[in-house]
Backbone as XML, in Angstrom:
<?xml version="1.0"?>
<chain id="A" units="angstrom">
  <residue number="1" name="MET">
    <atom name="N" x="-25.249" y="-39.169" z="8.181"/>
    <atom name="CA" x="-25.170" y="-37.726" z="8.273"/>
    <atom name="C" x="-26.500" y="-37.130" z="7.803"/>
  </residue>
  <residue number="2" name="PRO">
    <atom name="N" x="-27.059" y="-36.179" z="8.560"/>
    <atom name="CA" x="-28.333" y="-35.586" z="8.163"/>
    <atom name="C" x="-28.178" y="-34.736" z="6.907"/>
  </residue>
  <residue number="3" name="ALA">
    <atom name="N" x="-29.271" y="-34.593" z="6.181"/>
    <atom name="CA" x="-29.281" y="-33.754" z="4.986"/>
    <atom name="C" x="-29.069" y="-32.295" z="5.378"/>
  </residue>
  <residue number="4" name="VAL">
    <atom name="N" x="-28.391" y="-31.562" z="4.522"/>
    <atom name="CA" x="-28.165" y="-30.131" z="4.740"/>
    <atom name="C" x="-29.197" y="-29.372" z="3.913"/>
  </residue>
  <residue number="5" name="THR">
    <atom name="N" x="-29.886" y="-28.438" z="4.559"/>
    <atom name="CA" x="-30.892" y="-27.637" z="3.882"/>
    <atom name="C" x="-30.554" y="-26.159" z="4.019"/>
  </residue>
  <residue number="6" name="ARG">
    <atom name="N" x="-31.029" y="-25.371" z="3.070"/>
    <atom name="CA" x="-30.787" y="-23.935" z="3.040"/>
    <atom name="C" x="-32.073" y="-23.201" z="3.378"/>
  </residue>
  <residue number="7" name="ARG">
    <atom name="N" x="-31.936" y="-22.140" z="4.177"/>
    <atom name="CA" x="-33.071" y="-21.256" z="4.407"/>
    <atom name="C" x="-32.570" y="-19.828" z="4.408"/>
  </residue>
  <residue number="8" name="GLY">
    <atom name="N" x="-33.429" y="-18.928" z="4.025"/>
    <atom name="CA" x="-33.053" y="-17.528" z="3.957"/>
    <atom name="C" x="-32.931" y="-16.887" z="5.330"/>
  </residue>
  <residue number="9" name="TYR">
    <atom name="N" x="-32.178" y="-15.826" z="5.389"/>
    <atom name="CA" x="-32.023" y="-15.026" z="6.599"/>
    <atom name="C" x="-33.364" y="-14.401" z="6.951"/>
  </residue>
  <residue number="10" name="THR">
    <atom name="N" x="-33.727" y="-14.414" z="8.238"/>
    <atom name="CA" x="-35.050" y="-13.946" z="8.651"/>
    <atom name="C" x="-35.015" y="-12.846" z="9.707"/>
  </residue>
  <residue number="11" name="GLY">
    <atom name="N" x="-33.950" y="-12.113" z="9.799"/>
    <atom name="CA" x="-33.887" y="-11.036" z="10.778"/>
    <atom name="C" x="-33.217" y="-11.468" z="12.066"/>
  </residue>
  <residue number="12" name="PRO">
    <atom name="N" x="-33.598" y="-10.870" z="13.200"/>
    <atom name="CA" x="-32.918" y="-11.125" z="14.469"/>
    <atom name="C" x="-32.794" y="-12.614" z="14.830"/>
  </residue>
  <residue number="13" name="ALA">
    <atom name="N" x="-33.819" y="-13.399" z="14.583"/>
    <atom name="CA" x="-33.733" y="-14.835" z="14.895"/>
    <atom name="C" x="-32.679" y="-15.506" z="14.015"/>
  </residue>
  <residue number="14" name="GLY">
    <atom name="N" x="-32.586" y="-15.079" z="12.765"/>
    <atom name="CA" x="-31.571" y="-15.625" z="11.870"/>
    <atom name="C" x="-30.169" y="-15.240" z="12.304"/>
  </residue>
  <residue number="15" name="LEU">
    <atom name="N" x="-30.000" y="-14.004" z="12.773"/>
    <atom name="CA" x="-28.697" y="-13.563" z="13.261"/>
    <atom name="C" x="-28.266" y="-14.409" z="14.454"/>
  </residue>
  <residue number="16" name="ARG">
    <atom name="N" x="-29.167" y="-14.609" z="15.407"/>
    <atom name="CA" x="-28.829" y="-15.434" z="16.575"/>
    <atom name="C" x="-28.475" y="-16.851" z="16.143"/>
  </residue>
  <residue number="17" name="ALA">
    <atom name="N" x="-29.194" y="-17.365" z="15.153"/>
    <atom name="CA" x="-28.907" y="-18.712" z="14.655"/>
    <atom name="C" x="-27.524" y="-18.771" z="13.992"/>
  </residue>
  <residue number="18" name="MET">
    <atom name="N" x="-27.132" y="-17.704" z="13.284"/>
    <atom name="CA" x="-25.803" y="-17.659" z="12.657"/>
    <atom name="C" x="-24.710" y="-17.560" z="13.715"/>
  </residue>
  <residue number="19" name="GLN">
    <atom name="N" x="-24.993" y="-16.875" z="14.810"/>
    <atom name="CA" x="-23.986" y="-16.710" z="15.854"/>
    <atom name="C" x="-23.710" y="-18.008" z="16.602"/>
  </residue>
  <residue number="20" name="SER">
    <atom name="N" x="-24.666" y="-18.909" z="16.628"/>
    <atom name="CA" x="-24.500" y="-20.158" z="17.367"/>
    <atom name="C" x="-23.297" y="-20.978" z="16.896"/>
  </residue>
  <residue number="21" name="PRO">
    <atom name="N" x="-23.161" y="-21.302" z="15.596"/>
    <atom name="CA" x="-21.974" y="-22.058" z="15.187"/>
    <atom name="C" x="-20.686" y="-21.249" z="15.347"/>
  </residue>
  <residue number="22" name="ALA">
    <atom name="N" x="-20.780" y="-19.932" z="15.181"/>
    <atom name="CA" x="-19.590" y="-19.100" z="15.366"/>
    <atom name="C" x="-19.096" y="-19.212" z="16.812"/>
  </residue>
  <residue number="23" name="GLN">
    <atom name="N" x="-20.018" y="-19.233" z="17.751"/>
    <atom name="CA" x="-19.640" y="-19.374" z="19.156"/>
    <atom name="C" x="-19.069" y="-20.761" z="19.446"/>
  </residue>
  <residue number="24" name="ARG">
    <atom name="N" x="-19.627" y="-21.783" z="18.791"/>
    <atom name="CA" x="-19.146" y="-23.156" z="19.020"/>
    <atom name="C" x="-17.712" y="-23.351" z="18.568"/>
  </residue>
  <residue number="25" name="ILE">
    <atom name="N" x="-17.316" y="-22.684" z="17.472"/>
    <atom name="CA" x="-15.975" y="-22.920" z="16.936"/>
    <atom name="C" x="-14.971" y="-21.830" z="17.314"/>
  </residue>
  <residue number="26" name="TRP">
    <atom name="N" x="-15.408" y="-20.800" z="18.027"/>
    <atom name="CA" x="-14.514" y="-19.709" z="18.391"/>
    <atom name="C" x="-13.405" y="-20.187" z="19.309"/>
  </residue>
  <residue number="27" name="SER">
    <atom name="N" x="-12.214" y="-19.623" z="19.127"/>
    <atom name="CA" x="-11.097" y="-19.856" z="20.043"/>
    <atom name="C" x="-10.312" y="-18.558" z="20.164"/>
  </residue>
  <residue number="28" name="LYS">
    <atom name="N" x="-9.364" y="-18.507" z="21.073"/>
    <atom name="CA" x="-8.541" y="-17.308" z="21.237"/>
    <atom name="C" x="-7.731" y="-17.011" z="19.980"/>
  </residue>
  <residue number="29" name="ALA">
    <atom name="N" x="-7.520" y="-18.013" z="19.152"/>
    <atom name="CA" x="-6.775" y="-17.830" z="17.901"/>
    <atom name="C" x="-7.655" y="-17.284" z="16.777"/>
  </residue>
  <residue number="30" name="SER">
    <atom name="N" x="-8.964" y="-17.232" z="16.983"/>
    <atom name="CA" x="-9.890" y="-16.749" z="15.949"/>
    <atom name="C" x="-9.734" y="-15.250" z="15.759"/>
  </residue>
  <residue number="31" name="SER">
    <atom name="N" x="-9.890" y="-14.811" z="14.522"/>
    <atom name="CA" x="-9.801" y="-13.375" z="14.267"/>
    <atom name="C" x="-11.177" y="-12.708" z="14.333"/>
  </residue>
  <residue number="32" name="LEU">
    <atom name="N" x="-12.247" y="-13.480" z="14.266"/>
    <atom name="CA" x="-13.608" y="-12.958" z="14.321"/>
    <atom name="C" x="-14.409" y="-13.706" z="15.379"/>
  </residue>
  <residue number="33" name="HIS">
    <atom name="N" x="-15.520" y="-13.117" z="15.811"/>
    <atom name="CA" x="-16.395" y="-13.780" z="16.789"/>
    <atom name="C" x="-17.848" y="-13.474" z="16.453"/>
  </residue>
  <residue number="34" name="GLY">
    <atom name="N" x="-18.767" y="-14.011" z="17.233"/>
    <atom name="CA" x="-20.196" y="-13.854" z="16.973"/>
    <atom name="C" x="-20.650" y="-12.410" z="16.887"/>
  </residue>
  <residue number="35" name="GLY">
    <atom name="N" x="-20.049" y="-11.524" z="17.649"/>
    <atom name="CA" x="-20.402" y="-10.106" z="17.592"/>
    <atom name="C" x="-20.069" y="-9.487" z="16.242"/>
  </residue>
  <residue number="36" name="ASP">
    <atom name="N" x="-19.026" y="-10.010" z="15.602"/>
    <atom name="CA" x="-18.670" y="-9.513" z="14.271"/>
    <atom name="C" x="-19.766" y="-9.807" z="13.261"/>
  </residue>
  <residue number="37" name="LEU">
    <atom name="N" x="-20.476" y="-10.914" z="13.434"/>
    <atom name="CA" x="-21.573" y="-11.225" z="12.521"/>
    <atom name="C" x="-22.651" y="-10.152" z="12.578"/>
  </residue>
  <residue number="38" name="ALA">
    <atom name="N" x="-22.975" y="-9.702" z="13.779"/>
    <atom name="CA" x="-23.982" y="-8.639" z="13.918"/>
    <atom name="C" x="-23.489" y="-7.356" z="13.268"/>
  </residue>
  <residue number="39" name="TRP">
    <atom name="N" x="-22.254" y="-6.982" z="13.524"/>
    <atom name="CA" x="-21.705" y="-5.762" z="12.951"/>
    <atom name="C" x="-21.701" y="-5.851" z="11.428"/>
  </residue>
  <residue number="40" name="GLN">
    <atom name="N" x="-21.222" y="-6.956" z="10.889"/>
    <atom name="CA" x="-21.150" y="-7.116" z="9.441"/>
    <atom name="C" x="-22.538" y="-7.131" z="8.808"/>
  </residue>
  <residue number="41" name="ARG">
    <atom name="N" x="-23.494" y="-7.767" z="9.465"/>
    <atom name="CA" x="-24.852" y="-7.841" z="8.918"/>
    <atom name="C" x="-25.490" y="-6.463" z="8.844"/>
  </residue>
  <residue number="42" name="PHE">
    <atom name="N" x="-25.342" y="-5.667" z="9.889"/>
    <atom name="CA" x="-26.037" y="-4.390" z="9.950"/>
    <atom name="C" x="-25.281" y="-3.241" z="9.302"/>
  </residue>
  <residue number="43" name="GLN">
    <atom name="N" x="-24.055" y="-3.444" z="8.902"/>
    <atom name="CA" x="-23.369" y="-2.390" z="8.159"/>
    <atom name="C" x="-23.953" y="-2.253" z="6.758"/>
  </residue>
  <residue number="44" name="HIS">
    <atom name="N" x="-24.762" y="-3.236" z="6.344"/>
    <atom name="CA" x="-25.382" y="-3.211" z="5.027"/>
    <atom name="C" x="-26.885" y="-2.909" z="5.101"/>
  </residue>
  <residue number="45" name="ALA">
    <atom name="N" x="-27.329" y="-2.350" z="6.208"/>
    <atom name="CA" x="-28.753" y="-2.024" z="6.361"/>
    <atom name="C" x="-29.211" y="-1.136" z="5.206"/>
  </residue>
  <residue number="46" name="GLY">
    <atom name="N" x="-30.329" y="-1.522" z="4.600"/>
    <atom name="CA" x="-30.860" y="-0.797" z="3.462"/>
    <atom name="C" x="-30.334" y="-1.296" z="2.129"/>
  </residue>
  <residue number="47" name="ARG">
    <atom name="N" x="-29.333" y="-2.190" z="2.181"/>
    <atom name="CA" x="-28.764" y="-2.748" z="0.951"/>
    <atom name="C" x="-28.839" y="-4.279" z="0.965"/>
  </residue>
  <residue number="48" name="GLU">
    <atom name="N" x="-29.836" y="-4.802" z="1.665"/>
    <atom name="CA" x="-29.950" y="-6.248" z="1.821"/>
    <atom name="C" x="-30.037" y="-6.995" z="0.489"/>
  </residue>
  <residue number="49" name="ALA">
    <atom name="N" x="-30.648" y="-6.403" z="-0.516"/>
    <atom name="CA" x="-30.784" y="-7.078" z="-1.808"/>
    <atom name="C" x="-29.416" y="-7.372" z="-2.432"/>
  </residue>
  <residue number="50" name="GLY">
    <atom name="N" x="-28.442" y="-6.545" z="-2.148"/>
    <atom name="CA" x="-27.100" y="-6.749" z="-2.673"/>
    <atom name="C" x="-26.212" y="-7.555" z="-1.753"/>
  </residue>
  <residue number="51" name="TRP">
    <atom name="N" x="-26.756" y="-8.001" z="-0.644"/>
    <atom name="CA" x="-25.992" y="-8.741" z="0.363"/>
    <atom name="C" x="-26.827" y="-9.948" z="0.805"/>
  </residue>
  <residue number="52" name="PRO">
    <atom name="N" x="-27.110" y="-10.888" z="-0.114"/>
    <atom name="CA" x="-27.962" y="-12.032" z="0.238"/>
    <atom name="C" x="-27.318" y="-12.890" z="1.326"/>
  </residue>
  <residue number="53" name="THR">
    <atom name="N" x="-28.141" y="-13.357" z="2.226"/>
    <atom name="CA" x="-27.663" y="-14.150" z="3.358"/>
    <atom name="C" x="-28.534" y="-15.382" z="3.511"/>
  </residue>
  <residue number="54" name="ALA">
    <atom name="N" x="-27.912" y="-16.523" z="3.756"/>
    <atom name="CA" x="-28.642" y="-17.771" z="3.958"/>
    <atom name="C" x="-28.028" y="-18.532" z="5.117"/>
  </residue>
  <residue number="55" name="LEU">
    <atom name="N" x="-28.820" y="-19.382" z="5.716"/>
    <atom name="CA" x="-28.359" y="-20.268" z="6.772"/>
    <atom name="C" x="-28.465" y="-21.696" z="6.259"/>
  </residue>
  <residue number="56" name="TRP">
    <atom name="N" x="-27.513" y="-22.520" z="6.615"/>
    <atom name="CA" x="-27.492" y="-23.919" z="6.217"/>
    <atom name="C" x="-27.649" y="-24.755" z="7.474"/>
  </residue>
  <residue number="57" name="GLU">
    <atom name="N" x="-28.617" y="-25.683" z="7.460"/>
    <atom name="CA" x="-28.947" y="-26.483" z="8.640"/>
    <atom name="C" x="-28.789" y="-27.962" z="8.366"/>
  </residue>
  <residue number="58" name="ALA">
    <atom name="N" x="-28.384" y="-28.679" z="9.380"/>
    <atom name="CA" x="-28.302" y="-30.137" z="9.325"/>
    <atom name="C" x="-28.730" y="-30.666" z="10.696"/>
  </residue>
  <residue number="59" name="GLY">
    <atom name="N" x="-29.681" y="-31.574" z="10.692"/>
    <atom name="CA" x="-30.137" y="-32.147" z="11.960"/>
    <atom name="C" x="-30.713" y="-31.125" z="12.917"/>
  </residue>
  <residue number="60" name="GLY">
    <atom name="N" x="-31.361" y="-30.073" z="12.388"/>
    <atom name="CA" x="-31.979" y="-29.066" z="13.241"/>
    <atom name="C" x="-31.003" y="-28.048" z="13.812"/>
  </residue>
  <residue number="61" name="GLU">
    <atom name="N" x="-29.752" y="-28.043" z="13.330"/>
    <atom name="CA" x="-28.725" y="-27.163" z="13.851"/>
    <atom name="C" x="-28.125" y="-26.356" z="12.710"/>
  </residue>
  <residue number="62" name="VAL">
    <atom name="N" x="-27.909" y="-25.063" z="12.907"/>
    <atom name="CA" x="-27.257" y="-24.242" z="11.883"/>
    <atom name="C" x="-25.792" y="-24.628" z="11.839"/>
  </residue>
  <residue number="63" name="VAL">
    <atom name="N" x="-25.315" y="-24.963" z="10.645"/>
    <atom name="CA" x="-23.933" y="-25.397" z="10.476"/>
    <atom name="C" x="-23.107" y="-24.435" z="9.616"/>
  </residue>
  <residue number="64" name="ALA">
    <atom name="N" x="-23.789" y="-23.524" z="8.928"/>
    <atom name="CA" x="-23.076" y="-22.536" z="8.098"/>
    <atom name="C" x="-24.003" y="-21.380" z="7.776"/>
  </residue>
</chain>
C-alpha cells in the first residue's frame, strides 16, 4: 500500500482534486455529492483560517 501524505488546500485545483474521490464513491443512496463540496467550501469565503482544509494522497491519487 502506498504511503499517505497530506497537503494543504490550494484553491480551485484543490477543490477539483477533492471532488474526484467524492465522484468515485457517489451512489444514489449518498446524501452528498461533489457539488456539495464546492458549496460547503465557498460558504466560508473570508473565514478560511477558521476552516482549515487538507487533501490526503496515496499513490498520486486523492483519497480523503
